[in-house]
PLY file of the C-alpha trace (Angstrom):
ply
format ascii 1.0
element vertex 131
property float x
property float y
property float z
element edge 130
property int vertex1
property int vertex2
end_header
33.72 103.47 66.89
30.01 103.77 67.63
30.36 107.53 67.86
31.89 107.68 64.40
29.10 105.51 63.00
26.44 107.75 64.52
28.18 110.80 63.08
28.28 109.26 59.61
24.62 108.32 59.88
23.67 111.87 60.86
25.66 113.35 57.96
24.11 110.83 55.59
20.60 111.80 56.70
21.42 115.51 56.45
22.62 115.04 52.86
20.16 112.43 51.61
16.93 114.00 52.93
17.27 117.27 50.96
18.55 115.38 47.91
15.51 113.10 47.98
13.14 116.05 48.33
14.81 117.80 45.39
14.57 114.67 43.22
10.89 114.20 44.03
10.15 117.85 43.27
12.09 117.57 40.00
10.14 114.46 38.97
6.77 116.04 39.79
7.66 119.27 37.96
8.97 117.61 34.77
6.39 114.98 33.83
6.00 116.03 30.20
7.18 113.58 27.58
10.14 114.11 25.31
11.12 112.03 22.29
14.55 110.52 22.45
15.86 109.60 19.03
19.31 108.49 18.03
20.69 109.29 14.60
21.09 105.86 13.00
17.70 104.69 14.29
14.55 105.95 12.59
12.16 105.59 15.52
12.25 107.64 18.68
11.27 106.71 22.21
8.83 108.90 24.15
9.85 109.12 27.80
9.13 111.52 30.64
11.79 114.22 30.97
12.54 113.43 34.60
13.18 109.76 33.76
15.61 110.73 30.99
17.50 113.18 33.22
17.67 110.77 36.17
18.81 107.93 33.89
21.59 110.12 32.47
22.56 111.17 35.99
22.74 107.52 37.08
24.79 106.65 33.99
27.21 109.47 34.77
27.51 108.30 38.37
28.26 104.73 37.23
30.90 105.94 34.78
32.46 108.09 37.51
32.55 105.16 39.94
34.15 102.94 37.29
36.84 105.55 36.61
37.52 105.93 40.33
37.72 102.15 40.77
40.16 101.72 37.87
42.31 104.63 39.05
42.66 102.99 42.48
43.85 99.67 41.03
47.55 100.42 41.60
46.91 101.48 45.19
44.93 98.31 45.89
47.70 96.21 44.32
50.42 97.84 46.43
48.24 97.40 49.53
47.85 93.69 48.78
51.64 93.36 48.32
52.34 95.24 51.57
49.83 93.07 53.41
51.48 89.93 52.02
54.94 91.21 53.09
53.64 91.95 56.59
52.10 88.50 56.90
55.34 86.90 55.66
57.36 88.92 58.20
54.96 87.94 60.97
55.31 84.25 60.06
59.12 84.57 60.04
58.95 86.31 63.40
56.85 83.50 64.86
59.21 80.89 63.39
62.31 82.63 64.80
60.87 83.31 68.27
61.65 79.83 69.68
65.23 80.08 68.37
65.70 83.51 69.98
64.31 82.19 73.27
66.67 79.23 73.04
69.67 81.51 72.44
68.64 83.78 75.31
68.35 80.77 77.62
71.79 79.56 76.51
73.29 82.98 77.15
71.68 83.08 80.59
73.13 79.63 81.40
76.58 80.77 80.27
76.47 83.87 82.42
75.31 81.80 85.43
78.22 79.40 85.04
80.63 82.28 84.50
81.68 81.19 81.03
80.47 84.46 79.41
80.47 84.17 75.68
82.04 86.56 73.25
78.66 87.86 72.15
78.14 91.19 70.46
77.69 93.13 73.70
80.78 91.75 75.43
82.95 92.47 72.38
81.48 95.96 72.19
82.39 96.54 75.84
85.94 95.41 75.33
86.36 97.68 72.32
85.08 100.71 74.18
87.31 100.06 77.19
90.35 99.71 74.94
89.76 103.01 73.17
0 1
1 2
2 3
3 4
4 5
5 6
6 7
7 8
8 9
9 10
10 11
11 12
12 13
13 14
14 15
15 16
16 17
17 18
18 19
19 20
20 21
21 22
22 23
23 24
24 25
25 26
26 27
27 28
28 29
29 30
30 31
31 32
32 33
33 34
34 35
35 36
36 37
37 38
38 39
39 40
40 41
41 42
42 43
43 44
44 45
45 46
46 47
47 48
48 49
49 50
50 51
51 52
52 53
53 54
54 55
55 56
56 57
57 58
58 59
59 60
60 61
61 62
62 63
63 64
64 65
65 66
66 67
67 68
68 69
69 70
70 71
71 72
72 73
73 74
74 75
75 76
76 77
77 78
78 79
79 80
80 81
81 82
82 83
83 84
84 85
85 86
86 87
87 88
88 89
89 90
90 91
91 92
92 93
93 94
94 95
95 96
96 97
97 98
98 99
99 100
100 101
101 102
102 103
103 104
104 105
105 106
106 107
107 108
108 109
109 110
110 111
111 112
112 113
113 114
114 115
115 116
116 117
117 118
118 119
119 120
120 121
121 122
122 123
123 124
124 125
125 126
126 127
127 128
128 129
129 130
């Protein structure tokens, strides 16, 4: 587990370091102001070009993350349902375990006393010997 974490950290550093350098170089190279104006509004907003581009990039990333999150909703729902089914089965298993142990103990007592019940295995044996 620690090895995987170290690997992810190394990959993260290898990706993030060049990306950070590129972003800093982009910001330093594009400091001139541009006027952002939207059609229904009469006034424009003067902003540095790098700030406008980075803000649009961040907006695009947020929209992409939202789309990815909404597209995974069905998978998350089915995972929750499967987890609930597994927990329910585990509870039933724990509830039935004492009963199974009790039946096994009863079968062991019967075989010790020689009574031998007509359980599924003994009936299966008799059917195979008859055939």
